[in-house]
C-alpha positions as CSV (number, residue, x, y, z in Angstrom):
1,M,0.0,0.0,0.0
2,L,1.2,3.6,-0.9
3,K,2.2,5.7,2.1
4,H,0.4,8.6,0.5
5,R,-3.1,7.3,-0.6
6,V,-4.8,8.3,-3.9
7,I,-8.6,8.0,-3.2
8,P,-11.4,8.0,-5.8
9,C,-14.4,10.0,-4.6
10,L,-17.7,9.2,-6.0
11,L,-20.7,11.7,-5.7
12,L,-24.2,10.3,-5.4
13,R,-27.4,12.0,-6.3
14,Q,-30.6,10.1,-6.2
15,G,-28.8,6.9,-6.3
16,G,-26.7,7.6,-9.4
17,L,-23.1,8.7,-10.0
18,V,-22.7,12.3,-10.8
19,K,-20.0,14.9,-11.1
20,T,-20.1,18.6,-10.4
21,K,-18.2,21.8,-11.2
22,R,-17.6,24.1,-8.3
23,F,-20.4,22.3,-6.5
24,R,-23.0,23.1,-9.2
25,D,-24.6,21.5,-12.2
26,P,-24.3,17.8,-11.3
27,V,-24.0,15.7,-14.4
28,Y,-24.9,12.0,-14.5
29,V,-22.0,9.8,-15.2
30,G,-23.1,6.3,-14.5
31,D,-24.0,3.5,-12.1
32,P,-22.0,3.6,-8.8
33,I,-22.0,-0.2,-8.5
34,N,-20.2,-0.4,-11.9
35,A,-17.7,2.2,-10.8
36,I,-17.0,0.2,-7.7
37,R,-16.4,-3.0,-9.6
38,I,-14.0,-1.2,-11.9
39,F,-12.1,0.3,-9.0
40,N,-11.9,-3.2,-7.4
41,E,-10.2,-4.5,-10.7
42,K,-7.8,-1.5,-10.5
43,E,-6.9,-2.5,-6.9
44,V,-7.6,0.9,-5.4
45,D,-6.6,1.2,-1.8
46,E,-9.6,3.2,-0.5
47,L,-12.9,4.6,-1.9
48,M,-15.0,7.4,-0.7
49,V,-18.7,7.8,-1.6
50,L,-20.6,11.0,-0.7
51,D,-24.2,11.7,-1.1
52,I,-24.4,15.4,-2.0
53,E,-28.2,15.8,-1.4
54,A,-28.8,13.8,1.8
55,S,-27.9,16.6,4.4
56,R,-29.3,19.3,2.2
57,E,-32.7,17.5,2.0
58,G,-32.5,16.3,5.7
59,K,-32.5,12.7,4.6
60,E,-30.8,9.8,6.5
61,P,-28.2,7.7,4.5
62,D,-29.7,5.2,2.1
63,Y,-28.7,2.2,4.1
64,E,-29.9,-0.4,1.6
65,L,-27.8,1.2,-1.2
66,I,-24.7,1.7,1.1
67,G,-24.9,-2.0,2.1
68,Q,-24.7,-2.9,-1.5
69,F,-21.7,-0.7,-2.0
70,A,-20.0,-2.2,1.1
71,G,-20.7,-5.7,-0.3
72,E,-19.2,-5.0,-3.6
73,C,-16.1,-3.0,-2.3
74,M,-12.8,-4.9,-1.9
75,M,-11.2,-1.9,-0.3
76,P,-12.0,0.3,2.7
77,L,-15.2,2.4,2.2
78,C,-15.7,5.9,3.6
79,Y,-19.3,7.2,3.3
80,G,-20.6,10.7,3.9
81,G,-24.0,12.3,3.5
82,G,-26.8,12.7,6.0
83,V,-24.8,11.3,9.0
84,R,-26.0,13.2,12.0
85,S,-25.7,10.8,14.9
86,L,-23.8,8.0,16.7
87,E,-26.7,5.6,15.9
88,Q,-26.6,6.3,12.2
89,A,-22.7,5.9,12.3
90,R,-23.2,2.6,14.2
91,R,-25.6,1.3,11.6
92,L,-23.2,2.3,8.7
93,F,-20.3,0.5,10.4
94,A,-22.4,-2.6,10.9
95,L,-23.0,-2.6,7.1
96,G,-19.3,-2.7,6.4
97,V,-18.4,1.0,6.1
98,E,-14.9,1.7,7.5
99,K,-15.2,5.4,8.1
100,V,-17.9,8.1,8.1
101,C,-17.3,11.5,6.6
102,I,-19.1,14.3,8.5
103,Q,-19.7,18.0,7.6
104,S,-23.0,19.5,8.0
105,A,-23.7,17.9,11.4
106,A,-20.3,18.8,12.8
107,L,-20.7,22.5,11.6
108,T,-23.8,22.5,13.7
109,D,-22.4,20.7,16.7
110,M,-19.0,19.1,16.9
111,R,-20.2,16.8,19.7
112,V,-21.3,14.2,17.0
113,V,-17.7,13.8,16.1
114,R,-16.7,13.3,19.8
115,E,-19.5,10.8,20.3
116,I,-18.5,8.6,17.3
117,A,-14.8,8.9,18.0
118,D,-15.3,7.9,21.7
119,V,-17.1,4.7,20.7
120,F,-15.4,3.7,17.4
121,G,-12.2,5.5,17.5
122,S,-10.8,8.6,15.9
123,Q,-9.7,6.6,12.8
124,S,-13.4,6.0,12.0
125,V,-14.3,9.7,11.8
126,L,-13.4,12.1,9.0
127,F,-14.3,15.7,9.1
128,S,-14.8,17.3,5.7
129,L,-14.4,21.1,5.2
130,D,-15.2,23.0,2.1
131,V,-13.3,26.3,1.5
132,R,-14.0,28.8,-1.2
133,S,-11.9,31.8,-2.2
134,G,-13.3,35.3,-2.2
135,L,-12.0,38.8,-3.0
136,F,-8.6,39.9,-2.1
137,G,-7.5,36.3,-1.4
138,R,-9.8,35.8,1.5
139,R,-11.0,32.2,2.2
140,F,-14.3,31.2,3.5
141,A,-15.5,28.0,5.1
142,Y,-18.5,26.9,2.9
143,N,-21.5,24.9,4.3
144,A,-22.5,22.9,1.3
145,S,-25.8,21.7,2.6
146,K,-27.0,25.2,3.3
147,R,-25.1,26.7,0.3
148,T,-23.9,29.6,2.5
149,D,-20.5,30.7,4.0
150,D,-19.9,29.7,7.7
151,P,-19.2,32.8,9.8
152,R,-16.3,31.0,11.6
153,Q,-12.7,31.0,10.3
154,W,-11.9,27.8,8.3
155,H,-8.8,27.0,10.1
156,E,-10.6,27.3,13.6
157,L,-13.1,24.7,12.4
158,L,-10.3,22.3,11.5
159,H,-8.8,22.6,15.0
160,A,-12.3,22.2,16.5
161,A,-12.8,19.0,14.6
162,V,-9.4,17.6,15.5
163,S,-10.0,18.6,19.2
164,S,-13.4,16.7,19.1
165,G,-11.7,13.5,17.9
166,A,-11.7,13.6,14.1
167,G,-8.8,11.3,12.9
168,E,-8.6,12.8,9.4
169,I,-9.4,16.0,7.7
170,M,-10.7,16.3,4.1
171,L,-10.2,19.7,2.7
172,N,-11.9,20.7,-0.5
173,A,-11.2,23.8,-2.6
174,V,-14.6,24.6,-3.9
175,D,-13.3,26.8,-6.7
176,R,-11.3,23.9,-8.0
177,D,-14.0,21.2,-7.8
178,G,-14.4,19.3,-11.1
179,M,-12.2,21.8,-13.0
180,M,-9.2,19.5,-13.4
181,K,-6.8,22.5,-13.7
182,G,-4.6,21.9,-10.6
183,M,-5.0,22.0,-6.9
184,D,-5.0,24.9,-4.4
185,L,-1.4,24.2,-3.2
186,A,-1.3,27.3,-1.0
187,L,-4.4,26.2,0.9
188,I,-2.9,22.7,1.3
189,R,0.4,24.1,2.7
190,E,-1.5,26.4,5.2
191,A,-3.8,23.5,6.5
192,A,-0.9,20.9,6.7
193,K,1.2,23.2,8.9
194,Q,-1.6,23.4,11.4
195,L,-2.8,19.9,11.5
196,S,-1.7,16.9,13.6
197,V,-3.8,14.4,11.8
198,P,-3.8,13.2,8.2
199,L,-5.0,15.7,5.6
200,I,-6.8,14.5,2.4
201,A,-6.6,17.2,-0.2
202,V,-9.5,17.4,-2.7
203,G,-10.3,19.6,-5.7
204,G,-8.7,20.2,-9.1
205,V,-6.7,17.0,-9.9
206,G,-6.2,16.8,-13.6
207,S,-3.0,15.0,-13.8
208,L,-0.5,12.8,-11.9
209,A,1.7,15.8,-11.6
210,D,-1.2,17.6,-9.5
211,I,-1.1,14.6,-7.2
212,R,2.5,14.8,-6.7
213,Q,2.4,18.6,-6.1
214,A,-0.3,18.2,-3.5
215,V,1.6,15.6,-1.6
216,D,4.7,17.8,-1.7
217,A,2.7,20.7,-0.3
218,G,1.8,18.6,2.7
219,A,-1.2,16.4,1.9
220,S,-1.2,12.9,3.4
221,A,-3.6,11.7,0.8
222,V,-5.2,13.1,-2.3
223,S,-8.7,12.4,-3.5
224,A,-10.3,13.1,-6.9
225,G,-13.5,12.6,-8.7
226,A,-13.4,14.0,-12.3
227,F,-9.9,12.8,-12.8
228,F,-11.1,9.1,-12.4
229,V,-14.4,9.4,-14.3
230,F,-13.7,11.6,-17.3
231,Y,-11.3,11.3,-20.3
232,G,-10.1,13.8,-22.9
233,P,-11.1,17.4,-23.7
234,H,-14.7,16.5,-24.2
235,R,-14.9,14.8,-20.8
236,A,-16.0,11.4,-22.1
237,V,-17.0,9.2,-19.2
238,L,-14.3,6.6,-18.6
239,I,-13.8,5.0,-15.1
240,T,-10.1,4.7,-14.6
241,Y,-7.3,4.6,-12.0
242,P,-3.5,5.0,-12.4
243,R,-1.5,1.7,-12.3
244,Y,0.0,1.0,-8.8
245,Q,3.5,1.1,-10.4
246,D,3.0,4.6,-11.7
247,L,1.7,5.9,-8.5
248,E,4.6,4.2,-6.7
249,A,7.1,5.9,-9.1
250,L,5.3,9.2,-8.8
251,L,5.5,9.2,-5.0
252,Q,8.8,7.3,-4.5
253,E,10.9,10.2,-3.5
254,V,8.2,11.6,-1.2
255,Q,8.0,8.4,0.8
256,R,11.8,8.3,1.6
């Protein structure tokens, strides 16, 4: 297994696999079960599945569908979307999910992170934070379920999540989402310097070089969506993943 993980992130909407640009205009790209089977064949180390409408619409996770995902996955599965309580997390873990990704509930009350971490361990809880860029280089924490900025400083929210027991942080650059034009390396560097837990960087991967640059900037892992589901200038749908040997060569010097 690579020291620096490269994690496909699948976005769900109404049970289908979609991809967004800057968190808008979700485009249907296929059946998530089919994508999971392809990633199994590619021997992916870890997979993330996020339901982008569950929290926004006040829904619980679709346990039946997630159970199907867990049954198909031959790699650890992280699920996010609609997780608001310890009991929901307990039910997801019983289905075979390895980690839960929490954002909306934690932005309302970080105690949910603590409750899950106390029972299942910090390694089972991932806190996701979306950050967008504004005028004059300012950065804002973005609440995706409410589609509004959070009044708190983004780095303060990271510290609060870690203090509450989050074992990993996923940091998503909203402005880079789905654009495939490079990651926000300055944001990654700033966050990595402040964190004592692994940082998963998301948003903007369009090449293997982007992955390497994110790791050089301090990311413990890199996650991507469009890079693994689109091919070519016309964004034709093609589920793919780099060969292990290529990733190993790409990250070899970083791992020393």
